[in-house]
C-alpha atoms as one frame of an Amber mdcrd trajectory, in Angstrom:
protein
 -23.658  20.820  14.408 -19.903  20.530  13.988 -18.846  19.069  10.669 -16.407
  16.158  11.258 -14.251  16.577   8.163 -10.915  18.224   8.844  -7.315  17.557
   7.919  -5.596  18.715  11.102  -2.939  16.162  12.054  -0.730  18.527  14.032
   1.651  16.807  16.471   0.519  13.339  15.394   3.182  10.850  14.308   2.640
   8.980  11.061   4.821   6.033  10.053   4.773   5.136   6.343   6.471   1.991
   5.038   7.542   1.821   1.410   7.769   5.606   1.587  10.463   5.812  -1.084
   7.938   4.748  -3.721   5.647   6.935  -5.810   2.340   6.269  -4.036   3.617
   6.005  -0.470   5.893   8.971  -0.959   2.810  10.917  -1.983   0.997   9.673
   1.142   3.874  10.930   3.279   3.720  14.355   1.629  -0.049  14.586   2.138
   0.212  13.678   5.815   2.990  16.205   6.338   0.888  18.923   4.692  -1.770
  18.181   7.306   0.778  18.801  10.062   1.829  15.265  10.924   5.373  14.354
  11.884   6.190  11.723   9.283   8.627   8.825   9.491   9.457   7.579   5.995
  10.600   3.950   6.112  12.145   2.234   3.129  14.886  -0.253   2.301  16.070
   2.370  -0.188  17.020   5.100   2.273  18.154   7.428  -0.504  14.700   7.385
  -2.125  12.981   7.983   1.225  15.400  10.776   2.104  14.728  12.499  -1.211
  11.026  12.690  -0.383  11.743  13.725   3.209  13.863  16.589   1.883  10.971
  17.744  -0.308   8.672  17.713   2.709  11.116  19.671   4.861  11.693  22.181
   2.064   7.971  22.972   2.212   8.056  23.424   5.986   6.968  19.918   6.963
   8.410  17.623   9.606   9.796  14.427   8.105  12.666  12.032   8.625  13.786
   9.063   6.524  14.844   5.709   7.948  16.492   2.716   6.297  14.373  -0.266
   7.261  13.702  -3.806   6.045  10.064  -4.713   6.684  10.963  -8.412   6.367
  13.380  -8.412   9.302  12.167  -8.078  12.888  15.537  -6.799  14.114  15.533
  -4.060  11.494  12.000  -3.055  12.456  12.845  -2.940  16.163  15.936  -0.809
  15.574  13.978   1.570  13.359  11.204   1.790  15.940  13.633   2.940  18.598
  14.956   5.673  16.310  11.449   6.898  15.443  10.518   6.999  19.126  13.589
   9.098  19.917  13.174  11.457  16.957   9.423  11.910  16.617   7.649  10.086
  19.443   5.186   7.172  19.567   3.303   6.226  16.414  -0.303   7.428  16.075
  -0.877   6.281  12.493   0.751   3.412  10.623   0.430   3.217   6.844   1.590
  -0.200   5.663   2.565   0.678   2.113   5.504  -1.669   1.490   4.587  -4.285
  -1.093   4.667  -5.125  -4.763   5.064  -7.833  -7.356   8.117  -9.542  -8.875
   8.765 -10.834 -12.426   9.740 -14.254 -11.020   6.125 -14.667  -9.871   4.534
 -13.501 -13.137   3.515 -15.615 -16.125   4.179 -14.402 -19.655   0.699 -15.294
 -20.932  -2.781 -14.841 -19.556  -3.961 -18.320 -20.542  -2.182 -21.661 -20.724
  -2.256 -23.216 -24.185  -0.996 -26.501 -25.574   2.725 -26.344 -26.284   3.521
 -23.648 -23.739   5.724 -26.048 -21.755   8.073 -26.371 -24.713   7.925 -22.708
 -25.721  10.457 -20.053 -24.752   8.221 -18.364 -22.232   7.389 -18.472 -18.543
   4.274 -20.533 -17.954   2.534 -21.269 -14.671   4.787 -24.320 -14.333   7.894
 -22.144 -14.586   7.061 -19.766 -11.735   9.948 -19.702  -9.288   9.195 -20.740
  -5.729  11.581 -18.091  -4.435   9.782 -15.423  -6.466   6.361 -16.433  -5.173
   7.681 -16.560  -1.603   9.235 -13.119  -2.015   5.943 -11.578  -3.190   3.948
 -13.173  -0.378   6.501 -12.160   2.206   6.900  -8.600   0.955   3.164  -7.974
   1.046   1.991 -10.005   4.043   5.016 -10.304   6.319   5.892  -6.754   5.268
   2.580  -5.700   6.814   2.637  -8.060   9.790   6.042  -7.058  11.193   5.552
  -3.265  11.024   2.148  -3.707  12.667   3.605  -5.832  15.458   6.278  -3.190
  15.954   4.366   0.090  15.800   0.932  -0.977  17.067   2.514  -1.367  20.506
   2.810   2.435  20.573  -0.960   2.673  20.125  -1.979   0.536  23.094  -3.788
   2.549  25.738  -3.881   5.708  23.606  -6.919   7.224  21.892  -7.251   8.056
  18.222  -4.679   5.646  16.811  -5.230   3.715  13.618  -3.657   1.531  10.967
  -4.131   1.741   7.211  -3.082  -1.145   4.966  -2.705  -1.073   1.194  -4.624
  -3.857  -0.497  -5.563  -3.939  -4.192  -8.524  -4.543  -6.447  -6.696  -7.833
  -7.202  -7.952  -8.924  -3.789 -11.544  -8.919  -5.096 -10.905 -10.729  -8.380
  -7.444 -12.059  -9.304  -5.817 -10.648 -12.392  -4.211 -12.845 -15.011  -0.408
 -13.229 -15.023   0.138 -12.238 -11.361  -1.156 -15.068  -9.140   1.183 -14.446
  -6.205   0.461 -10.720  -6.024  -3.285 -11.252  -6.284  -3.213 -13.893  -3.553
  -0.990 -11.779  -1.313  -3.289  -8.766  -1.571  -6.300 -10.958  -0.802  -4.414
 -11.935   2.350  -3.938  -8.246   3.194  -7.681  -7.590   2.945  -8.387 -10.567
   5.177  -5.671  -9.521   7.641  -7.118  -6.005   7.763 -10.439  -7.403   8.935
  -8.720  -9.699  11.430  -6.709  -6.833  12.907  -9.801  -4.608  13.080 -11.562
  -7.174  15.244  -8.474  -8.007  17.289  -7.787  -4.383  18.253 -11.409  -3.220
  18.475 -11.535  -3.307  22.294  -8.362  -1.220  22.389  -9.907   1.479  20.208
  -7.434   1.048  17.351  -9.155   1.280  13.984  -7.739  -0.767  11.086  -8.794
  -0.218   7.478  -7.362  -0.562   3.981  -7.386   1.103   0.592  -7.685  -1.077
  -2.508  -6.292   0.924  -5.450  -7.353   0.028  -8.943  -5.089   0.711 -11.895
  -2.571   3.489 -11.436   0.333   3.779 -13.874   3.538   3.574 -11.813   7.159
   2.652 -12.448   6.493  -0.846 -11.082   3.791  -1.803 -13.598   5.036   0.280
 -16.531   6.302  -2.735 -18.495   2.888  -4.433 -18.280   0.971  -1.349 -19.371
   3.160   0.276 -22.016   5.421  -0.884 -24.831   9.010   0.347 -25.072   7.914
   3.067 -27.502   5.338   4.341 -25.006   2.272   2.992 -26.775  -0.291   1.135
 -24.643  -0.123  -2.646 -24.520  -3.064  -4.903 -25.285  -3.392  -5.396 -21.520
  -3.904  -1.657 -21.073  -6.706  -1.780 -23.637  -8.435  -4.538 -21.686  -7.989
  -2.687 -18.397  -9.477   0.538 -19.670 -12.337  -1.301 -21.357 -13.162  -2.897
 -17.987 -12.904   0.381 -16.069 -16.201   2.284 -16.352 -14.431   5.633 -15.923
 -12.232   4.696 -18.919  -8.836   5.798 -17.588  -6.043   5.062 -15.144  -6.253
   6.684 -11.745  -4.074   9.636 -10.834  -1.965   9.078  -7.724  -3.459  12.146
  -6.014  -6.900  10.557  -6.243  -5.932   8.226  -3.383  -5.342  11.077  -0.936
  -9.015  11.607  -0.140  -9.470   7.969   0.875  -6.252   8.111   2.913  -7.237
  11.191   4.917 -10.840  10.081   5.343 -10.002   6.678   6.810  -7.378   8.218
   9.105  -9.826  10.861  10.327 -10.888  10.075  13.879 -14.079  12.105  13.644
 -15.395  11.415  10.147 -14.412   7.714  10.223 -14.715   7.104  13.968 -17.109
   4.143  13.525 -15.363   2.664  10.486 -13.026  -0.283  10.995 -12.359  -3.462
   9.039 -13.239  -1.772   5.731 -11.379  -2.239   2.445 -12.204   0.781   0.283
 -11.816   0.374  -3.505 -10.485   3.389  -5.384 -10.676   1.938  -8.863 -12.878
   3.926 -11.229 -15.585   1.282 -10.946 -13.415  -1.678 -12.042 -14.513  -3.969
  -9.187 -18.187  -3.109  -9.757 -18.264  -3.757 -13.504 -19.534  -7.106 -14.776
 -18.278  -6.506 -18.302 -21.795  -6.111 -19.668
């Protein structure tokens, strides 16, 4: 018997969107350590280049590209550069996404008088903010997939990994647009898995629970560094009683991308959330 678990990604090309961020930058580093040639795509080229430099300093093969996942022309131009520099894409990690304050309410529950109060209620959410969040998460997954999945047609062992969220299972208070957008990502993951099944392209997703990052810092911690009331509620509803560490997503990443260990897995959204989505509260 040959055990199917290995981390050998030598000569395979991995494309990571949102690679200038904390989590996706970590994904890029992990893939490079396994031998992959990694294309780091981000609107913030400086952030992506900083991570690419770290990878190269450790002997990895990585190149950063300025790219807007919301513009087809930008994606096409980036695709041509990746093809020339690294070759056709074997693995696409759709990591670009996020929330925006314009699509976030100040309070968890609406109460009488909130319309007159100096706060952002549900009725004050900006259409442009909600549209931005939906576009960044859904269109920002659709366009890169349309662009790089073409490289996978007719080739064995190619797969796509999307980044959903535990919000997709049960929406969180305050962030209706983000929760809805991530639910769309989970649904789209299943749709893509079926659509590309005859071509042999596997499509799965990771649904992270609560990880403390720069993006959600203001929701989780006060200015003096003490935890907010929201953090208390989160940890009380997480059976493991803590936030996840970014590195704890790497196992799920490498497993789902593994063409031996996960060869019959497609259309799956894997929670990595310390038990949050399984806990009833009682």
